C-alpha positions in Angstrom: 27.7 21.6 15.6 29.8 18.5 16.1 32.0 16.6 13.2 31.1 13.1 12.2 33.4 10.8 10.2 31.7 7.7 8.9 32.3 5.2 6.4 29.6 3.8 4.1 30.2 0.1 2.2 28.4 -2.7 0.5 29.0 -5.4 -1.7 25.5 -6.7 -3.1 23.5 -5.0 -5.8 24.5 -1.9 -7.6 27.1 -1.1 -4.6 28.6 2.3 -6.2 25.0 3.8 -7.1 23.8 3.1 -3.3 27.4 4.3 -2.2 26.3 7.6 -4.6 22.5 7.3 -2.9 24.0 7.2 0.4 25.9 10.3 0.3 23.1 11.7 -1.4 20.8 10.7 1.8 23.4 11.8 4.5 23.5 15.4 3.1 19.8 15.3 2.9 19.3 13.8 6.0 22.3 14.0 8.4 24.1 17.3 7.9 26.5 18.9 5.7 29.2 16.6 4.0 32.5 18.8 4.1 34.8 15.9 2.3 34.3 12.5 0.6 37.1 9.7 -0.3 37.2 8.1 -3.1 35.7 4.5 -3.4 38.0 1.4 -2.7 37.4 -2.1 -3.3 38.5 -4.6 -1.0 37.7 -8.1 -0.1 35.0 -9.4 2.5 36.2 -8.9 5.8 35.1 -11.5 8.9 33.2 -13.4 6.5 33.6 -15.4 3.0 31.8 -13.5 0.2 32.9 -13.8 -3.7 31.5 -10.0 -3.9 33.9 -7.6 -3.5 33.2 -4.9 -1.0 33.5 -0.9 -2.1 33.8 1.8 0.6 33.6 5.4 1.3 34.8 7.1 4.1 33.0 11.0 4.8 33.6 14.0 7.1 30.4 15.9 7.7 28.9 18.7 10.4 26.2 17.3 11.9 23.2 19.1 14.6 22.5 15.7 15.8 23.6 14.0 19.3 25.5 10.3 18.5 22.3 8.6 19.3 20.1 10.5 17.1 22.7 10.5 14.3 22.7 6.5 14.6 19.0 5.9 14.0 19.3 8.5 11.1 22.4 6.2 9.6 20.2 3.1 10.5 16.7 4.7 8.5 19.1 5.3 5.6 20.6 2.0 5.9 16.6 0.7 5.2 16.0 3.1 2.7 18.7 1.9 0.5 18.1 -1.8 0.8 19.8 -3.2 4.0 18.0 -6.2 5.0 19.1 -6.8 8.5 16.9 -9.9 9.0 18.2 -11.2 5.9 21.5 -10.7 7.2 21.3 -12.3 10.6 19.2 -15.5 8.6 22.3 -15.7 6.4 24.7 -15.1 9.4 22.5 -18.2 11.6 23.2 -20.5 8.0 26.8 -20.2 7.5 27.9 -19.6 10.9 29.6 -16.2 9.8 29.9 -13.0 12.3 29.2 -10.9 8.8 26.6 -11.7 5.7 26.8 -9.6 2.4 24.6 -6.5 2.5 23.8 -3.8 0.3 24.5 -0.9 2.6 26.5 -0.6 5.6 27.0 2.7 7.3 29.3 3.1 10.3 30.2 5.8 12.8 33.9 5.8 13.2 34.3 8.8 14.9 32.1 12.2 16.5 34.4 15.0 17.4 36.7 13.3 19.9 34.0 11.6 22.0 34.1 8.0 23.7 31.1 6.4 23.9 30.3 2.8 24.6 27.3 2.3 25.4 24.9 -1.3 24.3 24.0 0.0 20.9 26.8 2.5 20.3 30.8 2.4 20.4 32.8 5.6 19.0 35.5 5.6 18.1 34.4 2.1 16.2 36.2 -0.7 17.8 37.9 -2.0 14.6 39.1 0.9 12.9 42.8 -0.1 13.4 42.6 -3.5 12.0 40.4 -2.6 8.9 42.4 -2.0 5.4 38.6 -0.6 3.7 38.2 1.6 7.2 41.5 2.9 7.2 42.4 3.6 3.4 39.9 5.8 2.9 40.0 7.5 6.1 43.7 8.1 5.9 42.6 10.3 2.0 40.5 12.6 4.0 41.6 12.7 7.6 45.3 11.6 8.0 46.2 14.0 10.8 43.0 12.8 12.8 44.1 11.7 15.9 42.3 8.6 17.3 41.0 9.7 21.1 41.7 6.3 22.6 45.1 5.4 20.5 46.4 8.5 20.6 47.7 8.0 17.2 47.0 9.6 13.5 45.2 8.1 11.2 47.9 8.1 8.9 50.0 6.0 11.9 47.5 3.8 12.0 47.3 3.1 8.6 51.3 2.7 8.1 51.3 0.4 11.0 48.3 -1.8 9.5 50.7 -1.8 6.1 53.6 -2.8 8.1 51.8 -5.8 9.8 50.4 -6.7 6.1 53.8 -6.9 4.1 
């Protein structure tokens, strides 16, 4: 079994209910949830939206390979209402790199593996820049060492907070 850390989030619809349903789907289809952070509210990152996001970090044991895990994650997103075609339409219309969404699930870590393929990058390349990722991660895995940056999540969180102040 591998330990994966993922982040769930969204800003469209009843996001708290969607995150709860995502937890259920993850536990049912991906593996056993070991730890789950509180839900954190934040402003949209990387694009303009009047609706705030809610995000939650989850640690799970999984038997799936990283690629299989990604496939399963995308199936859960679709089941919970993610519409990538609509997101693409909105991004084309606004020229922004991101769009509002009902659910987004990203794989942040998979054990201590480093994966860089056209479809999968682990650890997620923007962890250290995103408060909405580091805050819930710091709650459930402060001592996790980022395999390429060689710093703990807590240290990355503190460094980000210093930059923002």
